[in-house]
C-alpha positions as CSV (number, residue, x, y, z in Angstrom):
1,M,-55.0,-113.0,-11.9
2,K,-57.6,-110.6,-12.2
3,I,-61.1,-112.0,-13.5
4,A,-63.9,-109.4,-15.3
5,L,-67.8,-110.2,-14.4
6,M,-70.2,-108.5,-16.9
7,D,-73.7,-108.3,-16.4
8,S,-76.5,-105.8,-17.1
9,G,-77.1,-105.0,-13.1
10,I,-76.3,-106.8,-9.7
11,G,-76.8,-110.5,-11.5
12,L,-73.0,-110.9,-11.4
13,L,-72.5,-110.5,-7.9
14,A,-73.3,-114.3,-7.7
15,A,-70.9,-115.1,-10.1
16,A,-68.3,-113.1,-8.7
17,A,-68.8,-113.9,-4.8
18,A,-67.7,-117.4,-6.2
19,V,-64.7,-116.2,-7.7
20,R,-63.9,-114.4,-4.5
21,R,-64.9,-117.5,-2.4
22,A,-62.4,-119.6,-4.4
23,R,-59.7,-117.1,-5.6
24,P,-59.4,-114.7,-2.3
25,D,-56.3,-113.3,-3.9
26,A,-58.2,-112.7,-7.5
27,D,-58.6,-109.1,-8.6
28,L,-61.9,-108.3,-10.0
29,V,-63.7,-106.1,-12.2
30,L,-67.3,-105.7,-12.6
31,S,-68.3,-104.1,-15.3
32,S,-72.7,-103.4,-15.8
33,D,-74.9,-100.9,-17.1
34,P,-77.1,-99.0,-15.0
35,D,-77.6,-96.7,-18.2
36,G,-79.1,-99.7,-20.2
37,L,-81.2,-101.7,-17.9
38,P,-82.7,-104.2,-18.2
39,W,-81.8,-105.8,-21.3
40,G,-84.2,-108.3,-21.6
41,P,-86.7,-106.2,-23.3
42,R,-84.2,-104.8,-25.8
43,D,-83.9,-106.6,-29.5
44,T,-80.6,-109.0,-30.5
45,D,-78.6,-106.2,-31.7
46,D,-79.1,-103.6,-28.9
47,I,-78.3,-106.1,-26.2
48,T,-75.4,-106.9,-28.3
49,Q,-73.7,-103.6,-28.5
50,R,-74.5,-103.0,-24.9
51,A,-72.5,-106.0,-24.3
52,L,-69.7,-105.3,-25.8
53,Q,-69.6,-101.6,-24.2
54,C,-69.8,-103.9,-20.9
55,A,-67.0,-106.4,-22.5
56,R,-64.5,-103.5,-23.8
57,A,-65.0,-101.2,-20.7
58,A,-63.8,-104.4,-18.7
59,A,-61.4,-105.3,-21.3
60,A,-59.0,-102.7,-20.8
61,Y,-58.6,-103.7,-17.2
62,R,-56.7,-106.7,-18.8
63,P,-58.0,-109.5,-17.3
64,D,-57.2,-112.9,-17.4
65,A,-60.5,-114.0,-18.3
66,L,-64.3,-112.5,-19.0
67,I,-67.7,-113.9,-17.0
68,V,-70.7,-113.1,-19.4
69,A,-72.8,-113.6,-16.0
70,C,-76.2,-112.8,-17.6
71,N,-78.4,-115.2,-19.4
72,T,-79.5,-113.0,-21.9
73,A,-76.2,-111.5,-23.1
74,S,-75.2,-114.8,-23.3
75,V,-78.4,-115.9,-25.3
76,H,-78.0,-112.8,-27.4
77,A,-73.8,-111.9,-27.5
78,L,-72.0,-114.0,-26.5
79,P,-70.8,-115.3,-30.4
80,A,-70.2,-111.3,-30.9
81,L,-67.6,-110.9,-27.7
82,R,-65.8,-114.1,-28.4
83,A,-65.3,-112.9,-32.7
84,E,-64.2,-109.5,-31.2
85,L,-62.6,-110.8,-27.7
86,E,-61.0,-114.1,-28.0
87,P,-58.3,-115.6,-27.9
88,A,-56.8,-112.6,-26.3
89,L,-59.2,-112.9,-23.5
90,P,-61.1,-116.3,-22.9
91,V,-65.1,-115.6,-22.4
92,I,-67.4,-117.8,-20.4
93,G,-71.0,-117.5,-21.1
94,T,-73.9,-118.4,-18.5
95,V,-76.3,-121.3,-19.4
96,P,-79.0,-122.4,-17.4
97,A,-78.2,-125.6,-15.8
98,V,-80.5,-127.8,-17.3
99,K,-78.8,-130.9,-18.2
100,P,-77.4,-131.6,-14.3
101,A,-80.8,-131.0,-13.2
102,A,-82.7,-133.4,-15.8
103,A,-79.7,-135.9,-14.9
104,A,-80.6,-135.8,-11.4
105,A,-84.6,-136.0,-11.9
106,V,-84.3,-139.1,-14.3
107,R,-82.4,-140.9,-11.9
108,T,-85.1,-140.3,-9.0
109,G,-88.0,-140.0,-11.5
110,G,-88.5,-135.9,-9.3
111,R,-89.6,-132.9,-11.5
112,V,-88.0,-129.9,-12.5
113,A,-88.7,-126.5,-12.7
114,I,-87.1,-123.7,-14.7
115,W,-87.8,-120.3,-13.1
116,A,-86.8,-117.6,-15.7
117,T,-88.0,-114.2,-17.1
118,P,-90.7,-114.1,-19.1
119,A,-88.7,-113.5,-22.1
120,T,-86.5,-116.6,-21.9
121,T,-89.7,-119.1,-20.9
122,G,-90.9,-120.7,-23.8
123,S,-88.5,-119.3,-26.0
124,P,-86.5,-121.1,-28.5
125,Y,-83.3,-120.5,-26.5
126,Q,-85.3,-122.6,-23.6
127,R,-86.8,-124.9,-25.7
128,R,-83.3,-126.3,-27.1
129,L,-82.0,-126.4,-24.2
130,I,-84.8,-129.0,-23.2
131,E,-84.9,-130.5,-26.4
132,E,-81.0,-131.1,-26.2
133,F,-80.0,-132.0,-22.5
134,G,-83.6,-132.7,-20.6
135,N,-83.4,-136.9,-21.4
136,G,-87.2,-137.0,-20.8
137,A,-87.2,-135.7,-17.8
138,D,-90.6,-133.8,-16.3
139,I,-89.7,-129.8,-16.7
140,T,-91.9,-126.9,-16.3
141,G,-90.9,-123.5,-16.9
142,V,-91.7,-121.1,-14.8
143,P,-91.9,-117.3,-15.5
144,C,-91.2,-115.0,-13.4
145,H,-92.9,-111.9,-13.7
146,G,-90.7,-108.6,-12.4
147,L,-88.0,-110.8,-10.0
148,A,-85.3,-109.8,-11.7
149,D,-86.0,-106.0,-11.3
150,A,-87.1,-106.8,-7.7
151,I,-84.0,-108.3,-6.9
152,E,-82.1,-105.6,-8.6
153,S,-84.0,-102.9,-6.5
154,G,-83.4,-104.7,-3.2
155,D,-87.0,-103.7,-2.2
156,E,-87.9,-106.6,0.2
157,D,-90.9,-106.7,-0.4
158,L,-91.2,-106.5,-4.2
159,I,-89.0,-109.6,-4.3
160,T,-91.3,-111.4,-1.3
161,A,-94.1,-111.0,-3.6
162,A,-92.0,-111.9,-6.6
163,V,-90.9,-114.8,-5.5
164,E,-94.6,-115.9,-4.2
165,A,-96.1,-114.9,-7.3
166,A,-93.7,-117.1,-9.1
167,A,-93.5,-119.9,-6.5
168,E,-98.0,-120.1,-7.5
169,R,-96.9,-121.1,-10.6
170,T,-94.6,-124.3,-9.7
171,P,-96.0,-127.4,-10.2
172,D,-96.4,-129.2,-6.4
173,G,-94.2,-131.7,-5.4
174,V,-90.9,-129.9,-7.4
175,E,-87.5,-131.6,-6.6
176,T,-85.0,-129.9,-8.4
177,V,-85.2,-125.2,-9.3
178,V,-82.9,-124.3,-11.7
179,L,-82.4,-120.9,-11.6
180,G,-82.2,-119.5,-15.1
181,C,-81.7,-115.7,-14.4
182,T,-78.4,-114.8,-12.7
183,H,-80.2,-112.3,-10.6
184,Y,-82.0,-115.6,-9.4
185,E,-79.1,-116.8,-7.1
186,L,-79.4,-113.6,-4.4
187,V,-82.6,-115.2,-3.3
188,G,-81.9,-118.5,-2.9
189,N,-82.9,-119.3,0.1
190,R,-86.5,-117.6,-0.5
191,I,-87.0,-119.2,-3.5
192,R,-86.2,-122.6,-1.6
193,E,-88.7,-121.8,1.6
194,S,-91.3,-120.8,-1.0
195,L,-91.5,-124.0,-2.3
196,R,-90.6,-125.9,1.1
197,G,-94.7,-126.6,1.9
198,D,-95.0,-129.4,4.3
199,R,-91.4,-131.0,3.5
200,T,-88.3,-130.3,5.6
201,A,-86.8,-128.6,3.4
202,G,-87.6,-127.3,-0.2
203,P,-86.2,-128.4,-3.1
204,A,-82.5,-128.4,-4.8
205,L,-81.3,-125.0,-6.7
206,Q,-79.5,-125.4,-9.5
207,G,-77.6,-122.2,-10.6
208,S,-74.7,-121.2,-12.8
209,A,-72.2,-119.5,-10.5
210,A,-69.9,-122.1,-9.2
211,A,-70.0,-123.5,-12.4
212,V,-68.7,-120.2,-14.4
213,C,-66.2,-119.7,-11.7
214,A,-65.0,-122.8,-12.4
215,Q,-64.9,-122.7,-16.1
216,A,-63.1,-119.2,-15.6
217,L,-60.3,-120.2,-13.6
218,R,-59.5,-122.4,-15.6
219,R,-59.6,-121.0,-19.1
220,A,-57.4,-118.5,-17.3
221,G,-54.9,-121.2,-16.2
222,A,-55.6,-120.9,-12.5
223,Q,-56.8,-123.7,-9.9
224,P,-59.2,-122.9,-7.1
225,D,-57.1,-122.1,-3.7
226,P,-59.5,-120.5,-1.2
227,G,-56.9,-120.5,1.4
228,A,-54.8,-118.0,-0.6
229,A,-54.3,-114.7,1.0
230,A,-57.6,-112.0,1.0
231,T,-55.7,-109.5,-1.3
232,G,-57.8,-109.2,-4.0
233,G,-58.9,-105.4,-5.1
234,L,-62.0,-104.6,-6.8
235,T,-63.2,-102.7,-9.5
236,V,-66.9,-101.6,-10.1
237,L,-67.5,-100.0,-13.3
238,H,-71.0,-98.7,-14.5
239,S,-71.9,-98.1,-18.1
240,G,-68.2,-97.5,-18.4
241,R,-67.3,-95.3,-15.7
242,V,-65.6,-96.0,-12.5
243,A,-68.0,-96.7,-9.7
244,T,-68.8,-98.2,-6.2
245,L,-71.3,-100.8,-5.7
246,P,-74.6,-99.7,-5.2
247,E,-76.6,-100.2,-2.0
248,A,-78.6,-101.9,-3.4
249,A,-76.1,-104.6,-3.8
250,L,-75.4,-104.8,-0.1
251,V,-79.0,-106.0,0.8
252,Y,-77.4,-109.7,-0.4
253,A,-74.8,-111.3,1.3
254,E,-72.8,-111.7,-1.9
255,G,-72.4,-108.5,-2.1
256,R,-71.8,-107.9,1.5
257,L,-68.8,-110.1,0.4
258,L,-67.3,-108.6,-2.4
259,A,-67.7,-105.4,0.0
260,G,-65.3,-106.7,2.2
261,A,-67.7,-106.8,5.1
262,G,-66.0,-110.1,6.4
263,A,-66.0,-113.8,7.6
264,E,-69.5,-113.9,8.6
265,A,-71.0,-112.3,4.7
266,G,-69.1,-114.8,2.6
267,A,-70.2,-117.9,5.1
268,E,-73.5,-116.8,4.2
269,A,-73.0,-116.0,0.6
270,A,-71.8,-119.7,0.5
271,A,-75.1,-120.9,2.5
272,V,-77.2,-119.5,-0.5
273,R,-75.5,-121.8,-3.0
274,G,-76.0,-125.3,-0.5
């Protein structure tokens, strides 16, 4: 089995690591676009063309499913990707987990924050998600200026500053944070700690990696098998060129897991999802 993932940069690492944990025997194709990142400031036509290029590069390796591990590409390019690639290649988009977060908030009366890029926060797309799935929950959008870029760089000081700035914009007492950018899942523990305050633990985090992994396996006609032999290969494409994982990827447990750094990295990556 072979699963492909695409994103402008290393935001695909969280979903790729989820697939690696669920099926250690699956081959992975990681198609990113360092020549064109970031995609967020681009217009819809430009994002769509760059996303199609990434998808075509991955599709050439004949995967069984393609995960669009990017919120921006899912918002702007998913219809075009599906129109070109399906039904031969199932395409799985990434949507912020507003629905499960809101459902939990309604049960408990807790508050929800959606951490997302400034372009996504307050956008018609995010408003529609809240209107359709918010179910009356107390939901606040938090623009995370520079956080995705900081994570992409792997610079610890930039990441810390961006996380702290977003935490300051987050209302007190938030019990659940929806991670509205795939990059943010790579620093989940830092986000939780930044919002812990006087509590024993920080808020629950709602990411998308586990859900898109499950959907990709289902669409590929496969079941999770974490105990399978760790025989899965890794192909990395940078704007269509065969490459290796960027150095910044190894800053994160998910990147080290994909690079084959061993069981310790796998356990650390899994803990970030917890």
